[in-house]
C-alpha positions in Angstrom: 138.2 106.2 66.7 135.1 107.6 65.4 133.4 105.5 62.5 133.6 108.5 60.8 135.8 107.9 57.6 135.2 104.0 57.8 132.3 103.8 54.8 130.5 106.7 54.7 127.9 105.9 52.2 127.1 103.2 53.9 126.4 104.5 57.1 124.8 107.2 55.6 122.4 104.8 53.9 122.1 102.9 56.6 121.0 105.5 59.2 118.6 106.5 56.2 116.7 103.0 56.7 117.0 103.4 60.2 115.0 106.0 60.1 112.5 105.3 57.8 112.4 102.6 59.5 111.9 103.6 62.3 111.5 107.0 63.0 107.4 107.2 62.9 105.4 110.4 61.7 108.5 112.8 60.5 109.6 113.2 57.0 110.7 116.7 58.1 113.1 115.3 60.1 114.1 112.8 58.0 115.0 115.2 55.0 116.7 117.9 57.4 118.8 115.2 59.1 119.9 113.4 55.8 120.9 116.5 55.3 122.8 117.3 57.7 124.7 114.6 57.9 125.7 113.7 54.4 126.7 116.9 53.2 129.2 117.1 56.5 130.6 113.5 55.4 131.8 114.7 52.8 133.3 117.5 53.3 137.0 116.4 54.6 137.4 120.4 54.6 134.5 121.9 56.4 133.9 125.4 57.7 132.4 125.0 60.8 131.4 122.5 62.8 127.9 120.8 62.5 124.9 122.3 64.4 121.5 120.9 64.3 118.7 122.3 66.6 115.9 119.4 67.3 112.5 121.9 68.1 109.3 119.7 69.1 106.6 119.0 72.5 107.4 116.1 74.4 107.7 112.3 72.7 107.9 113.4 69.3 111.6 111.6 68.9 113.9 114.1 69.3 116.7 112.5 72.2 115.8 109.1 69.7 116.6 110.6 66.4 120.2 112.3 68.0 120.7 108.4 70.2 120.3 106.8 66.8 122.6 109.3 64.7 124.9 108.2 67.9 125.0 105.2 67.1 125.9 105.7 63.3 129.0 107.7 64.0 130.5 105.8 66.3 131.5 102.9 67.5 129.5 102.3 71.2 127.3 105.2 70.3 126.4 107.6 73.2 128.8 105.4 75.7 131.8 106.5 72.7 134.5 109.1 74.7 134.2 111.2 71.5 130.6 111.8 72.8 129.5 114.1 75.0 126.1 115.4 76.7 124.7 118.0 78.8 121.7 118.6 80.5 121.1 121.0 82.9 119.5 119.7 84.9 121.9 117.2 86.1 125.3 119.7 85.1 125.3 123.1 86.1 121.4 123.0 88.0 123.1 126.2 90.7 122.6 129.3 89.3 124.6 130.4 91.8 128.0 128.2 90.5 127.0 129.5 87.0 131.3 130.9 86.2 132.2 128.0 88.0 129.9 126.0 85.7 131.1 128.3 81.9 135.2 128.1 83.4 134.1 124.0 83.1 132.5 123.9 80.3 134.8 125.5 78.0 137.9 123.8 78.9 135.6 120.4 78.3 134.4 120.8 74.9 138.2 122.9 74.3 139.8 119.8 75.9 138.0 117.1 74.2 138.3 119.0 70.7 141.9 119.0 71.0 141.8 115.1 71.6 139.3 114.2 68.8 138.5 117.1 66.9 135.8 114.3 65.1 134.0 114.9 68.6 130.1 115.1 69.1 128.5 117.4 71.9 124.7 116.6 73.0 122.6 119.1 75.2 119.5 118.4 76.1 116.8 120.7 77.6 118.6 124.4 75.5 115.5 125.6 76.3 116.4 125.3 80.3 120.3 126.5 79.7 121.2 129.8 81.5 121.8 131.8 78.8 125.6 132.7 79.8 126.8 129.4 79.4 125.3 128.9 75.8 127.8 131.6 74.8 130.4 129.3 76.1 129.8 127.8 73.4 129.5 129.9 70.3 133.2 130.9 69.0 133.6 126.2 68.8 130.2 127.2 66.6 131.6 129.6 64.2 134.3 129.7 61.8 137.8 127.9 63.6 140.2 131.5 64.5 139.6 131.5 67.9 140.7 128.4 69.6 144.0 127.7 69.2 145.8 124.5 67.2 142.7 122.9 67.2 140.6 122.1 64.2 137.3 121.7 66.1 135.1 122.2 61.9 135.0 118.4 62.1 133.0 118.5 65.3 128.7 118.0 66.0 126.3 119.6 67.7 122.8 119.3 68.3 120.6 121.1 70.4 117.4 119.5 71.4 114.8 122.1 73.3 110.9 121.4 73.4 110.6 125.5 72.2 108.9 125.7 69.2 107.0 123.1 70.3 103.7 124.9 70.3 104.2 126.6 67.9 104.8 123.3 65.8 101.4 121.8 67.4 99.3 124.9 66.6 100.8 125.1 62.7 99.7 121.8 62.8 96.6 121.8 64.2 95.8 125.2 61.8 96.3 122.8 59.0 94.2 120.0 60.4 91.7 122.5 60.4 91.5 123.7 57.1 91.2 120.4 56.2 95.2 119.7 55.2 97.1 117.1 56.1 100.1 117.5 58.8 102.5 115.8 56.1 101.7 119.1 53.8 102.9 121.4 56.5 106.5 123.5 55.0 109.6 122.9 56.5 109.6 127.0 55.5 107.0 127.8 57.5 108.1 125.6 60.4 111.8 127.7 60.8 109.6 130.9 61.1 107.7 129.8 63.7 110.5 128.5 65.1 112.0 131.1 64.5 109.9 134.0 66.1 108.9 131.5 69.3 112.5 131.4 70.3 115.3 132.5 68.8 113.2 135.9 68.3 111.7 135.5 72.1 113.6 137.6 74.5 113.0 135.4 76.9 115.3 132.7 75.6 118.5 131.5 76.3 119.2 131.4 72.6 118.1 134.7 71.6 120.7 136.8 74.7 123.7 134.1 73.6 123.6 135.5 69.9 123.8 132.0 68.3 121.1 133.1 66.1 122.3 136.9 65.2 125.6 135.0 64.4 124.1 132.4 62.0 125.5 129.6 64.1 122.8 127.0 63.3 122.5 125.1 60.4 119.8 122.7 60.1 117.0 123.7 62.5 114.6 119.9 62.8 111.1 120.6 63.6 109.2 117.5 65.3 105.9 117.4 64.4 103.1 116.2 67.1 101.6 113.0 66.2 98.9 111.6 65.1 97.0 108.7 66.8 97.9 105.9 63.7 101.8 107.2 64.1 101.2 106.1 68.4 99.9 102.8 67.2 103.0 102.4 65.2 105.2 102.6 68.0 103.0 100.4 70.1 104.1 97.5 66.9 107.4 98.5 67.4 108.0 98.7 71.3 106.2 94.9 70.9 108.6 93.7 68.9 111.4 95.1 70.5 109.9 93.7 74.2 109.6 90.3 72.1 105.8 90.4 73.1 102.3 89.0 70.5 101.4 91.7 68.2 98.0 91.7 69.0 95.9 93.9 67.1 93.0 95.0 70.2 96.6 96.0 73.1 97.5 97.8 70.2 94.6 100.1 69.8 94.6 99.9 73.9 97.3 101.3 74.6 97.0 103.7 72.0 93.7 105.2 72.8 95.1 105.2 76.9 97.2 108.1 75.5 95.9 111.6 76.1 94.7 113.5 73.1 94.6 117.3 72.3 92.8 119.9 71.7 90.1 119.0 74.2 87.1 117.7 72.3 88.8 116.0 68.6 91.1 114.0 70.7 93.5 114.3 67.0 97.5 115.1 68.0 99.0 112.6 71.1 100.0 115.0 74.0 102.5 112.9 75.4 104.1 111.9 71.6 105.5 108.0 71.6 107.0 108.9 75.0 104.8 106.8 78.2 103.6 103.9 75.1 106.8 101.4 76.4 106.0 102.0 79.9 101.6 101.1 79.0 102.8 98.3 77.2 103.4 96.2 80.4 99.5 96.9 81.7 98.4 95.2 78.6 100.5 91.8 79.5 
């Protein structure tokens, strides 16, 4: 069984501590995720499932946070039978088979929720998802009146996408140019930017699907671009994980070997912390 009800407060404290210790440079993410999870777990009779949408460019921690969350919520984490992970490229590769995919996805979600209401569904690369497939998910996200006989309001849906990443990066750069710290960026402003780029953009799968008009997303979670000192923190924690010595010169060199933008000032990492692990081997 999922470990939801055991010691929910212990669980929340553990997750919060892990996010604080291991998630580099994302205070807004920590705040949004903890708020979402706490409210959701404290409510024995939620009106709808918890729906969180993670946005940001590559390597900023979206997959990392979603797997951390799942690890705390379910025994065996991502391997749990109650956790379902979808990637459009892997699971729904052929546009011409969309009708079949829609049928499969609907049956799959419905079947799993009938089996266990406390299930989690992760959708990767939501920006590449066919709008027709997103439509299939919609009935499961709102107040429960569509799926007969299953109480699926205790489920969690996490959407992950790079969409909105450019806008987030742009805003963070503007702040930097105005001599402000990236920590001064407000959630409200970021939500508006993501909303314009993703939810009000006719090219976006989200926009076509009606997820937005129906206000089905509870938490929009923006992941900011990482600076040089954040990348160094990632290098250090990767060295610790690999059981390697933390040599300041190596930390510096690995962090320097990563591309940064904008071209001249090189302030933010273009790939976040994504390639850190694979680069470390070059220095040992």
